[in-house]
Structure formats: structure tokens, C-alpha cells
C-alpha positions as CSV (number, residue, x, y, z in Angstrom):
1,X,-10.6,-22.1,-13.3
2,X,-11.8,-19.0,-12.3
3,X,-10.6,-15.9,-12.5
4,X,-10.9,-15.2,-8.7
5,X,-7.2,-15.4,-6.9
6,X,-8.5,-14.6,-3.8
7,X,-11.8,-15.0,-2.0
8,X,-12.5,-13.6,1.9
9,X,-16.1,-14.1,3.3
10,X,-16.6,-12.2,6.4
11,X,-13.9,-12.7,7.7
12,X,-13.3,-12.1,11.5
13,X,-10.1,-12.2,13.9
14,X,-10.8,-11.3,17.3
15,X,-7.9,-11.3,19.9
16,X,-8.5,-11.5,23.5
17,X,-6.0,-10.5,25.2
18,X,-5.6,-11.8,28.9
19,X,-7.1,-9.6,31.7
20,X,-8.4,-7.1,28.8
21,X,-12.0,-7.4,26.7
22,X,-11.4,-8.7,23.4
23,X,-10.0,-7.4,20.2
24,X,-11.8,-7.5,16.9
25,X,-8.6,-7.1,14.7
26,X,-11.0,-7.7,11.7
27,X,-14.4,-7.7,11.7
28,X,-17.2,-9.6,8.9
29,X,-15.1,-8.6,6.2
30,X,-15.3,-9.6,2.6
31,X,-13.9,-9.1,-0.5
32,X,-12.3,-11.0,-4.1
33,X,-9.2,-9.8,-5.9
34,X,-9.1,-10.4,-10.0
35,X,-6.1,-12.7,-11.0
36,X,-3.8,-10.6,-12.0
37,X,-4.6,-7.2,-10.5
38,X,-2.6,-4.9,-7.8
39,X,-5.1,-4.7,-4.9
40,X,-4.9,-1.9,-2.7
41,X,-5.7,-2.5,1.5
42,X,-5.7,0.8,2.9
43,X,-6.4,1.7,6.5
44,X,-5.0,3.5,9.4
45,X,-2.9,1.8,11.9
46,X,-4.9,-0.6,13.9
47,X,-7.1,-0.7,10.9
48,X,-6.4,-4.3,11.1
49,X,-4.9,-4.9,7.7
50,X,-1.7,-7.1,8.7
51,X,-4.1,-8.7,10.4
52,X,-5.7,-10.0,7.7
53,X,-2.5,-10.1,5.1
54,X,-1.6,-12.5,7.8
55,X,-5.0,-14.3,8.0
56,X,-5.0,-14.7,3.5
57,X,-0.6,-15.7,4.2
58,X,-1.7,-18.6,6.7
59,X,0.2,-17.1,10.1
60,X,-3.5,-16.1,11.8
61,X,-6.1,-18.7,12.3
62,X,-9.2,-16.5,11.5
63,X,-11.9,-16.4,14.3
64,X,-14.6,-17.0,11.9
65,X,-15.3,-16.9,7.9
66,X,-13.5,-18.1,5.5
67,X,-10.6,-17.4,2.4
68,X,-9.4,-18.8,-0.3
69,X,-6.6,-18.1,-2.3
70,X,-6.0,-19.8,-5.9
71,X,-9.2,-21.9,-4.6
72,X,-7.0,-23.3,-1.7
73,X,-8.2,-22.6,1.9
74,X,-6.1,-20.9,4.4
75,X,-7.6,-23.2,7.2
76,X,-7.7,-26.0,5.7
77,X,-5.0,-26.3,3.0
78,X,-2.8,-24.2,4.0
79,X,0.5,-25.8,2.1
80,X,-1.0,-25.7,-1.0
81,X,-1.7,-21.8,0.0
82,X,2.2,-21.2,0.8
83,X,3.5,-23.3,-2.8
84,X,1.8,-20.4,-4.9
85,X,2.7,-17.4,-2.5
86,X,5.1,-14.9,-1.7
87,X,4.6,-12.7,1.6
88,X,6.9,-9.7,2.6
89,X,5.5,-8.2,5.9
90,X,6.4,-5.7,8.1
91,X,8.5,-7.6,10.6
92,X,11.4,-8.2,8.8
93,X,12.1,-11.8,6.8
94,X,15.5,-12.5,6.6
95,X,18.8,-14.4,7.8
96,X,20.3,-12.4,9.9
97,X,23.4,-14.8,9.7
98,X,23.1,-15.0,6.2
99,X,24.6,-12.9,3.7
100,X,22.3,-10.6,1.1
101,X,23.5,-12.8,-1.7
102,X,22.9,-16.2,-0.3
103,X,19.4,-14.9,1.7
104,X,17.8,-14.9,-2.2
105,X,19.8,-18.1,-3.3
106,X,18.3,-19.6,-0.1
107,X,14.3,-18.4,-0.2
108,X,14.9,-19.2,-4.1
109,X,16.1,-23.2,-3.4
110,X,13.2,-23.5,-0.9
111,X,11.2,-23.1,-3.8
112,X,12.9,-25.5,-6.0
113,X,14.5,-23.0,-8.7
114,X,17.6,-24.8,-10.1
115,X,21.2,-23.5,-8.7
116,X,21.9,-21.8,-11.6
117,X,18.7,-19.9,-12.7
118,X,19.2,-19.6,-8.4
119,X,22.6,-17.3,-9.6
120,X,21.7,-15.1,-12.7
121,X,18.7,-14.4,-11.2
122,X,20.3,-13.1,-8.0
123,X,22.1,-10.9,-10.2
124,X,19.6,-8.8,-11.5
125,X,17.6,-9.0,-8.6
126,X,20.7,-7.3,-6.6
127,X,21.7,-5.0,-9.9
128,X,17.7,-3.2,-9.1
129,X,17.4,-3.0,-5.8
130,X,21.3,-1.3,-5.7
131,X,22.3,-4.4,-3.1
132,X,25.3,-5.4,-5.6
133,X,27.9,-3.7,-3.1
134,X,26.2,-5.5,0.1
135,X,25.8,-8.9,-1.4
136,X,28.9,-10.7,0.7
137,X,27.4,-8.7,4.2
138,X,25.7,-10.4,6.6
139,X,21.9,-9.0,6.7
140,X,22.9,-8.3,10.0
141,X,25.3,-5.5,9.7
142,X,22.8,-4.1,7.1
143,X,20.7,-0.8,7.7
144,X,17.0,-1.0,8.5
145,X,17.1,0.3,4.6
146,X,18.9,-1.9,3.0
147,X,17.4,-5.3,5.7
148,X,14.2,-3.9,4.0
149,X,15.6,-4.2,0.2
150,X,16.5,-7.2,1.4
151,X,13.0,-8.7,1.6
152,X,11.3,-7.3,-0.5
153,X,13.9,-8.1,-3.9
154,X,13.1,-12.2,-2.1
155,X,9.6,-12.3,-3.9
156,X,11.6,-11.0,-7.6
157,X,13.4,-14.2,-6.7
158,X,10.6,-16.3,-7.6
159,X,7.2,-17.2,-10.0
160,X,4.7,-17.6,-7.0
161,X,1.6,-17.0,-8.3
162,X,0.5,-14.4,-5.0
163,X,2.2,-11.9,-3.9
164,X,1.5,-10.3,-0.1
165,X,3.7,-6.8,0.3
166,X,2.7,-4.8,3.7
167,X,4.9,-1.0,3.9
168,X,6.4,-2.6,0.6
169,X,8.6,0.7,-0.3
170,X,9.8,1.9,3.3
171,X,13.5,2.4,3.7
172,X,13.8,3.2,-0.2
173,X,15.3,5.9,-1.8
174,X,12.1,7.8,-4.9
175,X,14.6,6.7,-7.4
176,X,14.4,2.8,-6.3
177,X,11.5,2.9,-5.2
178,X,9.9,3.8,-9.2
179,X,11.6,0.8,-10.2
180,X,10.0,-1.5,-8.0
181,X,6.6,-0.5,-8.5
182,X,7.8,-0.6,-12.4
183,X,8.4,-4.1,-11.7
184,X,5.2,-4.5,-10.0
185,X,2.8,-3.0,-12.7
186,X,5.0,-5.4,-14.9
187,X,5.0,-8.5,-12.5
188,X,0.9,-7.5,-12.6
189,X,0.7,-7.5,-16.6
190,X,2.4,-11.3,-17.0
191,X,-0.3,-12.3,-14.5
192,X,1.1,-11.8,-11.1
193,X,-1.5,-11.4,-8.6
194,X,-0.2,-8.2,-5.9
195,X,-1.8,-7.9,-2.9
196,X,-0.2,-4.4,-0.9
197,X,-0.7,-2.0,2.1
198,X,0.7,1.2,2.4
199,X,0.0,4.5,4.1
200,X,1.4,6.2,1.4
201,X,-1.7,7.0,-0.9
202,X,-0.6,8.7,-4.1
203,X,1.5,4.8,-4.2
204,X,-1.7,3.1,-4.3
205,X,-3.1,6.0,-6.4
206,X,-0.4,5.0,-9.1
207,X,-0.5,1.3,-8.8
208,X,-4.1,-0.2,-7.6
209,X,-6.5,-1.8,-9.8
210,X,-8.8,-2.2,-7.1
211,X,-8.8,-0.7,-3.3
212,X,-10.5,-2.0,-0.1
213,X,-10.3,1.2,2.6
214,X,-10.5,-0.4,5.7
215,X,-11.1,0.8,9.4
216,X,-11.5,-0.7,13.0
217,X,-11.5,-3.9,11.2
218,X,-14.1,-3.4,8.8
219,X,-15.0,-2.1,5.3
220,X,-15.5,1.7,4.1
221,X,-15.1,1.9,0.7
222,X,-14.2,0.0,-2.1
223,X,-13.9,-0.1,-6.0
224,X,-11.7,1.5,-8.6
225,X,-9.6,4.9,-7.8
226,X,-12.8,6.3,-9.7
227,X,-15.6,4.9,-8.5
228,X,-13.6,6.4,-5.1
229,X,-13.8,9.6,-6.3
230,X,-17.7,9.5,-6.3
231,X,-17.8,9.5,-3.0
232,X,-16.3,12.4,-2.4
233,X,-18.0,14.8,-5.0
234,X,-17.5,18.0,-4.2
235,X,-13.8,17.8,-3.0
236,X,-11.4,19.9,-5.0
237,X,-7.9,20.5,-4.7
238,X,-6.3,23.8,-5.2
239,X,-3.1,24.8,-5.3
240,X,-1.8,28.2,-5.6
241,X,1.9,29.9,-5.9
242,X,2.2,33.5,-4.5
243,X,5.0,35.5,-5.7
244,X,6.1,36.1,-2.1
245,X,3.9,34.2,0.6
246,X,1.0,36.7,1.8
247,X,0.8,37.6,5.7
248,X,-1.4,35.8,7.9
249,X,-2.9,33.4,4.7
250,X,-2.6,30.5,6.9
251,X,-4.9,31.3,9.5
252,X,-7.3,32.7,6.9
253,X,-7.1,29.9,4.6
254,X,-8.0,27.2,8.7
255,X,-11.1,29.1,8.6
256,X,-12.4,27.2,5.1
257,X,-12.4,24.2,7.5
258,X,-10.1,22.4,4.7
259,X,-9.1,18.6,5.2
260,X,-5.3,19.4,4.7
261,X,-3.8,22.2,4.0
262,X,0.5,22.2,3.1
263,X,2.5,25.7,3.0
264,X,5.7,25.1,0.8
265,X,7.3,27.8,0.0
266,X,5.2,30.2,-2.1
267,X,2.9,27.7,-3.0
268,X,-0.7,26.5,-1.1
269,X,-2.2,23.9,-1.0
270,X,-5.6,22.6,0.2
271,X,-8.5,20.5,-0.3
272,X,-12.0,21.5,0.8
273,X,-15.3,20.7,0.0
274,X,-17.4,23.3,-1.8
275,X,-20.6,23.8,-4.7
276,X,-18.8,23.3,-8.5
277,X,-20.1,26.7,-8.4
278,X,-18.6,28.1,-5.5
279,X,-15.2,26.8,-6.7
280,X,-13.5,29.8,-8.7
281,X,-15.5,32.5,-6.2
282,X,-12.6,31.1,-3.7
283,X,-10.3,30.5,-5.7
284,X,-10.2,34.4,-7.2
285,X,-11.0,35.4,-2.7
286,X,-7.4,33.4,-2.0
287,X,-5.9,34.6,-5.0
288,X,-7.0,38.6,-4.2
289,X,-4.2,38.4,-1.2
290,X,-1.2,38.5,-3.2
291,X,0.5,38.5,-6.8
292,X,-0.2,35.5,-8.9
293,X,1.8,32.9,-10.3
294,X,0.1,30.2,-11.2
295,X,-3.3,28.5,-10.1
296,X,-4.5,24.8,-10.7
297,X,-8.0,23.1,-9.3
298,X,-8.5,19.8,-9.5
299,X,-10.7,17.0,-7.7
300,X,-10.1,14.8,-5.3
301,X,-7.0,13.1,-4.7
302,X,-7.0,9.1,-3.0
303,X,-5.5,11.6,-0.2
304,X,-8.5,13.7,0.4
305,X,-11.0,10.5,0.1
306,X,-9.6,8.9,2.8
307,X,-9.9,11.7,5.2
308,X,-13.1,12.4,4.8
309,X,-14.0,8.9,4.3
310,X,-12.6,8.0,8.4
311,X,-14.1,11.2,9.3
312,X,-17.1,9.7,8.5
313,X,-16.3,6.3,10.1
């Protein structure tokens, strides 16, 4: 048995809207995902991430190329693929006229989970997702955030070996999101393969063992976080907290052409490209603008890498 959960070879998906030019949503994409890993598919809006997921979970037929999930071809053997996956897409995938509890129980029954086991799991999952108080309410009466919780909670009702998550943390507060991220790590450690997309790059930085960054349907970069950071050697993150924010400092920092600049109260955070031997000189120059309480200098974050790669692609 191969150690690969997903294999994608030269995958393409072309849309031909009536009266408009063809759109290549996915354009010659190739990658593989190891079993038991958390794989991040990142890119700006319109990069082709969701289209790629839909091909992998058999909701869309590819225009060309090939994709396999656990060895099963998504075109030739779609039923075998569907038996082995759980999917959370951006679109709502809940039964609006069923209660939150019945959504979970029905999903479990579809996957052949015995009634008693399903009820026990539903109680545990609803508690984790802070849904217990909403258990008897119809999903159509819940807020968008709670609907999303019901949708994501479903994947923990079953034990499918592969999970696809598209923007899983939408509508979650920081405490719940942290709990779900911990649960995802636990699931992967137990051998489950998780493929996710997210616009929140800090999530990918914390969660993913392997990352593919794409734009305009094509691969821009691929690797673990360490490998991706090597692509951005010379990018540094600098944070300074002043006793009082110096007047005009934002305009002065903009002249350094930072990749990112954020100012929160008395703290200035920026990412910029610089030669290693010049970094401390730059920090000293900024620090001369006022009384500094704290200084931090570090390497590039995933967000910095992402911004730089998007500028190049």
C-alpha cells in the first residue's frame, strides 16, 4: 500500500462561460499528499483552491489530468472516493430544516455509524463546538457562525481517512478555533489525512506539515514551512514598542518599502527585505525616533513569504 493519500498529476479545469473567454481555474497542477499529514492549499481569492478541492471530492470533473484519493481515481471510481472522505466547503452543506443535533446524527447514519455510537459522539462534538444549547434548534434559525460550526462538526462524527476543509475556521471565536486546531492535530497524529484551505496564514503556519501555494491555477511554491522560508531569505520581521509613538513615523517607514507595515497603539511591526548586515542598522535608525521599550527581530513569517511570492507570480 502506498503511503500517499492523494496523487494529482497535471490537473486542469477549464470553464467556458457562454459568450466569454475560457477560464483556466486549475492549470497543470501536480502534487501528492502523504497519509496522516495536514496539507495546506493556499492562494489568493480566485487562485483555484476550491476548484481543486471540488475535483478531489468528485463534485467537479477535471478537464484533463488525473487525480486519485487513496488509490481510487476521482473520475473512474467516484463512489469509492466518496466512501472515504469528509468534506467541508465554503458553501453551506447542512440540512436547514433539521436541528443541529439531527444534522450530526443523520450524517453519521449515512456513514453507517450505529445509533448509540452516533448519539454519544454527537453529545461530545456538540459540547466541543459549543452547540449543546442549540441542539434542538433548526439550522435555518441559527446564525451564520453557528451554521458553520454544525458543518465542521460533522467531520468528527465519522472516521473517514481523508478530510477536506475549505476555510474551516469561518465564524469561530479564537478559543473554539484553537480547540478545533488541536483536534485536527490529534486526528492527523492518529493517521487521518487533512487537506485544508485558509486565508488566515497563521493557521496554516501552525497546522500544516506541507504547504502548496498557488496562484492563477498554478503552483507558485511547495514545501514545509522551513523550505518555504528559504525562498524568502533576506526577509525580516521587526517589531518596536515605543513609550510614545513618534509623530510621522508611518510615513518614514513607508519610505523603506516594507512588504508589510502595521501600527497598533505604540507598537510598530514591519516586514522588509534587507541584507543581513544591514538589519541592525535599520533597527537602530528606527529606534532613534523615540524612546524604545521593546525590540524584536525575526525571520520571515508565512504571511511575508506569501506576499512576496504573490508579487512575483
